[in-house]
C-alpha positions in Angstrom: 17.3 324.6 171.0 16.9 324.1 167.2 15.3 320.9 165.6 18.7 320.0 164.3 20.2 320.1 167.8 17.3 318.0 169.1 18.0 315.3 166.6 21.8 315.1 167.3 23.1 312.4 169.7 23.9 314.0 173.2 27.6 313.1 172.8 27.8 315.2 169.7 26.4 318.3 171.3 28.2 320.9 173.3 27.6 320.7 177.0 25.6 323.9 177.0 23.3 322.3 174.5 22.5 319.3 176.7 18.9 319.0 178.0 18.5 318.9 181.7 17.6 315.2 181.9 21.0 314.4 180.2 23.2 316.4 182.5 21.3 315.4 185.6 21.7 311.8 184.5 25.4 312.1 184.3 25.7 313.7 187.6 23.3 311.4 189.4 24.7 308.1 188.0 27.1 307.5 190.9 26.6 309.6 193.9 27.5 309.8 197.6 24.8 308.4 199.8 24.4 308.3 203.6 27.4 309.2 205.7 29.0 306.2 207.5 30.9 308.1 210.2 30.6 306.2 213.5 30.1 308.1 216.8 33.3 306.5 218.0 35.7 304.1 216.3 36.7 300.6 217.5 37.3 300.3 221.3 36.0 303.9 221.7 38.9 305.4 219.8 38.3 309.0 218.6 39.9 308.8 215.2 40.6 306.2 212.6 44.0 306.2 210.8 44.2 304.3 207.5 47.5 304.1 205.6 47.5 302.8 202.0 50.3 302.2 199.4 49.7 301.8 195.7 52.3 299.2 194.6 52.2 300.0 190.9 55.8 299.1 190.3 56.5 298.5 186.6 52.8 298.8 185.5 53.0 302.6 185.4 55.2 302.2 182.3 53.6 299.1 181.0 49.9 300.4 180.9 50.5 302.9 178.1 52.7 300.4 176.0 55.8 301.9 177.3 59.2 300.2 177.0 61.4 302.7 179.0 64.0 300.6 180.8 64.7 303.6 183.0 61.0 303.9 184.2 60.7 300.3 184.7 63.8 300.5 186.9 62.0 303.1 188.9 59.1 300.8 189.3 61.4 297.9 190.3 62.8 300.3 193.1 59.2 300.2 194.7 59.6 296.4 195.0 63.3 296.2 195.7 63.6 299.1 198.2 60.3 300.9 198.8 58.0 298.1 200.0 60.7 296.4 202.2 61.4 299.9 203.8 57.7 300.6 204.3 57.1 297.1 205.9 60.1 297.6 208.3 58.6 300.9 209.3 55.2 299.5 209.8 56.5 296.6 211.8 58.5 299.0 214.1 55.2 300.7 215.0 53.1 297.6 214.8 50.7 299.5 212.5 48.7 297.7 209.8 48.2 299.2 206.2 46.6 298.3 202.9 48.6 297.7 199.7 46.7 298.1 196.3 48.5 296.0 193.8 47.8 295.5 190.0 47.5 292.0 188.9 50.6 292.1 186.6 52.7 293.7 189.6 51.6 290.8 191.8 52.7 288.3 189.2 56.0 290.2 188.8 56.6 290.2 192.6 54.6 287.4 194.2 56.9 287.0 197.2 56.2 290.7 198.0 52.4 290.2 198.1 52.9 287.0 200.3 55.1 288.9 202.7 52.6 291.8 202.9 49.7 289.5 203.9 51.9 287.4 206.2 52.8 290.6 208.2 49.2 291.4 208.8 48.4 293.9 206.0 45.7 293.9 203.4 46.1 293.5 199.7 43.5 295.1 197.5 42.6 295.2 193.9 44.2 297.9 191.7 43.4 297.0 188.1 45.2 294.4 185.9 48.0 296.4 184.4 47.2 299.9 185.8 44.8 300.5 182.9 42.3 303.3 182.9 38.7 302.1 183.3 37.1 305.0 181.5 38.5 303.8 178.2 37.2 300.2 178.6 33.9 298.6 177.6 31.9 297.0 180.4 33.0 293.4 179.5 36.7 294.2 179.3 36.7 296.2 182.6 34.9 293.4 184.5 37.1 290.7 183.0 40.2 292.5 184.1 38.8 293.3 187.5 38.0 289.6 188.1 41.3 288.4 186.8 43.2 290.8 189.1 41.1 289.5 192.1 41.6 285.9 191.1 45.4 286.5 190.8 45.7 288.2 194.1 43.8 285.3 195.9 45.9 282.7 194.1 49.2 284.4 195.2 48.3 285.4 198.7 45.7 282.9 199.7 43.2 285.8 200.5 40.4 287.0 198.4 40.5 290.8 198.2 37.3 292.6 199.6 38.2 296.1 198.3 39.3 298.0 195.1 41.0 301.2 194.1 41.0 302.0 190.4 44.3 302.9 188.8 44.7 306.7 188.8 41.4 306.8 190.6 39.8 306.5 187.1 36.2 305.5 187.7 34.1 304.5 184.6 30.3 304.6 184.4 30.5 300.8 184.9 33.0 300.5 187.8 30.4 300.6 190.6 28.1 298.1 188.9 31.1 295.7 188.5 32.2 296.3 192.1 28.7 295.4 193.2 28.4 292.4 191.0 31.8 291.1 192.4 30.4 291.4 195.9 33.2 293.7 197.1 32.9 295.4 200.6 34.3 298.8 199.5 35.9 301.0 197.0 38.6 303.6 197.6 38.7 305.7 194.4 36.3 308.7 194.8 36.4 312.1 196.7 32.9 313.1 197.7 33.7 313.4 201.4 36.4 312.9 204.0 34.5 310.2 205.8 33.2 306.9 204.6 29.8 306.9 202.8 27.6 304.5 200.9 27.7 304.6 197.2 24.5 305.2 195.2 24.0 303.9 191.8 21.2 305.6 189.7 19.5 306.6 192.9 19.6 303.3 194.6 21.9 302.5 197.6 24.4 299.7 196.8 25.7 298.7 200.1 29.3 299.4 198.8 31.3 301.5 201.2 33.3 304.3 199.7 36.6 305.0 201.7 37.4 308.3 200.0 40.8 309.5 198.8 42.1 313.0 197.8 45.0 314.3 195.7 45.9 316.5 198.8 46.5 313.3 200.8 48.5 311.6 198.1 52.4 311.7 197.7 52.4 311.7 193.9 51.2 315.3 193.1 54.1 316.7 195.4 56.9 314.3 194.4 56.3 312.9 190.8 59.1 313.3 188.3 58.7 312.9 184.6 62.0 313.7 182.8 60.7 314.5 179.4 57.6 316.3 180.5 57.2 319.5 182.6 56.7 317.6 185.8 59.1 318.0 188.6 58.9 317.6 192.4 57.9 321.0 193.7 57.2 320.6 197.5 59.9 320.0 200.1 59.2 316.8 202.3 58.8 319.1 205.3 56.0 320.9 203.6 54.3 317.7 202.6 54.4 316.5 206.1 52.8 319.7 207.3 50.0 319.3 204.8 49.4 315.6 205.9 49.8 316.6 209.6 47.2 319.2 209.2 44.8 316.8 207.6 45.3 314.4 210.4 44.8 317.0 213.1 41.5 318.0 211.6 40.3 314.4 211.3 41.2 313.9 214.8 39.4 316.9 216.1 36.2 315.9 214.1 36.4 312.3 215.3 36.6 311.2 211.7 38.9 309.3 209.4 42.5 310.2 208.3 43.3 308.3 205.1 46.6 308.5 203.2 47.7 307.3 199.7 51.3 306.7 199.0 53.4 304.9 196.5 56.5 302.7 197.3 58.4 304.0 194.4 57.8 307.7 195.4 57.6 307.8 199.2 60.2 305.0 199.8 63.3 307.2 199.9 65.5 308.1 202.8 64.5 311.8 202.6 60.7 311.0 202.4 59.8 308.0 204.5 60.3 309.9 207.7 56.9 311.6 206.8 55.1 308.4 207.5 57.2 307.7 210.6 56.4 311.1 212.1 52.7 310.9 211.2 52.4 307.5 213.1 54.3 309.0 216.1 52.1 312.0 216.1 49.0 309.9 216.0 50.2 307.3 218.5 50.9 310.3 220.9 47.2 311.1 221.0 46.5 307.9 222.8 43.0 307.2 221.2 43.7 306.6 217.5 42.7 303.4 215.8 45.2 302.2 213.2 43.5 299.9 210.7 43.4 298.5 207.2 41.1 300.1 204.7 38.9 296.8 204.8 38.6 297.1 208.6 37.7 300.8 208.5 35.1 300.1 205.9 33.5 297.2 207.7 33.4 299.2 211.0 32.0 302.3 209.4 29.3 300.2 207.7 28.3 298.4 210.8 28.5 301.4 213.3 27.3 304.4 211.2 25.9 307.0 213.6 22.7 307.5 211.5 
């Protein structure tokens, strides 16, 4: 490396010019630590089944300064039709779920959040206005996270114990803020299929990661943006088959099946049956534990096999 390259700040260099300590520092800042898969789940169940719904509603449009009435109407569908349909389905099967709600969406639809909690489900932090954490300074990100938590607590009467970043966008400060807020868990990262402890700069944090994955998310298969080259490309029957295979593998391994959906995406007549059939399939096994993300994270933390 030339003397000029050595004097340049790392951010101005090409990645192939970075010294080893720099790229190792980036990689090792937030890492997966010890696995938290229990030998068995609650009451001796073989597999844990954790449903989640990101109730973004109108904030998908608002976060980028958008003013599209059409896209905000799509968000309103999530509140007007999607969430009620999902809650009806969950009640039919007596299955709990976790709803991640931006603070602004909670303020727009407070009765929805109260109903979700009243029916036995969890409400978790999901940003303030669906902002991307990676573009925020530490102070702004922490303020918005705390404001969102305070808002959810004020509306529902329950303090959230877990968070999912908007668009799973995890900044270099997100884990530090999560730890400072005393949260039990995060559900934004993808280093495993089972719960694990998050490590910050080589030190275990005590924060449980309940991992997500795009393959277990409805949005990549069904999203529609009229003025962009994004159209639904996967038939619901094929999406069900992907989710089913993910569940069957989790069951065989004795692990966790986690699913992320969105009320304004999954909450249609031709799609909601996917959730219905997955629940039926899991119930037919006879030894699957249906739980909120908070309950899964807490059990995994307290009963990890190693």
